[in-house]
C-alpha positions as CSV (number, residue, x, y, z in Angstrom):
1,M,-70.3,-24.8,-111.5
2,L,-72.9,-27.6,-112.0
3,P,-73.8,-28.4,-115.6
4,A,-77.4,-27.4,-115.0
5,Y,-76.3,-24.0,-113.9
6,K,-74.2,-23.6,-117.0
7,R,-77.3,-24.3,-119.1
8,I,-79.4,-21.9,-117.1
9,R,-76.6,-19.3,-117.3
10,R,-76.6,-19.6,-121.1
11,I,-80.4,-19.1,-121.2
12,L,-80.3,-16.1,-118.9
13,E,-77.4,-14.5,-120.7
14,R,-79.1,-15.0,-124.1
15,K,-82.4,-13.5,-122.6
16,R,-80.4,-10.5,-121.3
17,R,-79.0,-9.8,-124.7
18,E,-82.4,-10.2,-126.4
19,S,-84.4,-8.2,-123.7
20,G,-86.1,-5.0,-124.7
21,A,-86.8,-5.7,-128.3
22,D,-90.5,-4.9,-127.8
23,A,-90.6,-3.8,-124.2
24,G,-90.7,-0.3,-122.8
25,L,-87.6,1.1,-121.2
26,E,-88.7,0.6,-117.6
27,R,-89.8,-3.0,-118.2
28,R,-86.5,-3.7,-120.1
29,F,-84.4,-2.5,-117.2
30,S,-86.5,-4.4,-114.7
31,L,-86.0,-7.7,-116.6
32,V,-82.3,-7.0,-117.1
33,R,-82.0,-6.4,-113.4
34,Q,-83.8,-9.6,-112.6
35,I,-81.6,-11.6,-115.0
36,D,-78.4,-10.0,-113.5
37,D,-79.6,-10.9,-110.0
38,A,-80.3,-14.5,-111.2
39,L,-76.7,-14.7,-112.6
40,I,-75.3,-13.5,-109.3
41,R,-77.4,-16.2,-107.5
42,I,-75.9,-18.8,-109.8
43,D,-72.3,-17.6,-109.0
44,R,-73.1,-17.7,-105.3
45,E,-74.7,-21.2,-105.7
46,E,-77.9,-19.8,-104.3
47,Y,-79.9,-20.2,-107.6
48,G,-83.2,-22.0,-107.1
49,L,-83.6,-20.9,-103.6
50,C,-86.3,-18.2,-102.8
51,V,-84.6,-15.0,-101.7
52,R,-87.4,-14.3,-99.3
53,C,-88.0,-17.6,-97.4
54,G,-85.0,-19.8,-98.6
55,A,-87.2,-22.6,-99.8
56,E,-86.4,-24.4,-103.0
57,I,-88.2,-22.9,-106.1
58,A,-90.1,-25.5,-108.1
59,V,-88.2,-26.7,-111.1
60,L,-91.2,-26.1,-113.4
61,R,-91.3,-22.5,-112.1
62,L,-87.6,-22.0,-112.8
63,R,-88.1,-23.5,-116.3
64,S,-90.9,-21.0,-117.0
65,I,-89.2,-18.0,-115.4
66,P,-85.5,-18.8,-114.9
67,W,-84.8,-15.4,-113.4
68,T,-87.5,-15.6,-110.7
69,P,-86.2,-14.8,-107.2
70,H,-89.2,-16.2,-105.4
71,C,-91.1,-19.4,-104.7
72,L,-94.7,-19.3,-105.8
73,E,-96.0,-18.5,-102.3
74,C,-93.5,-15.6,-101.8
75,Q,-94.2,-14.3,-105.3
76,A,-97.9,-14.0,-104.4
77,I,-97.0,-12.1,-101.2
78,A,-94.6,-9.9,-103.1
79,E,-97.3,-9.1,-105.7
80,I,-99.7,-8.2,-103.0
81,E,-97.1,-6.0,-101.3
82,N,-96.3,-4.6,-104.8
83,Q,-92.6,-5.5,-104.3
84,A,-92.2,-7.5,-107.5
85,P,-93.6,-7.7,-111.0
86,T,-96.5,-10.0,-111.5
87,S,-96.1,-13.4,-113.2
88,K,-98.4,-12.1,-116.0
89,W,-96.1,-9.1,-116.6
90,A,-96.5,-7.8,-120.2
91,G,-93.6,-8.8,-122.4
92,Q,-92.7,-11.9,-120.4
93,P,-92.0,-14.8,-122.8
94,S,-93.8,-18.1,-122.6
95,T,-92.0,-21.2,-121.4
96,S,-91.6,-22.5,-124.9
97,A,-90.1,-19.2,-126.0
98,V,-87.5,-19.4,-123.2
99,L,-86.8,-23.2,-123.3
100,G,-88.1,-24.3,-126.7
101,S,-91.3,-26.1,-127.4
102,D,-90.0,-29.4,-126.0
103,G,-88.6,-27.9,-122.8
104,S,-85.0,-28.1,-124.0
105,D,-82.6,-25.3,-124.4
106,P,-83.2,-23.9,-128.0
107,A,-79.5,-22.7,-128.3
């Protein structure tokens, strides 16, 4: 596994443990499912590729939402089709909350 994937895995696993502190049950399960799916994509070496179109997901998007399965364009389509939560989903942490204020892993 690439070193970057190990770091992302730590972030995702920590977020999975912390998920749900202030979120409703449905939102908590949705986030946990998305994190689990991202961990599977890391194991399959498919992390960072859009599950819909196969394009690379922008690094800044992955830093903001490390569990995202879609590139920005496909996320917009999924939201329109109501197949994925919106990027402004209540309870979603800010980039600094996930990565630390300077963009580094806070762990």
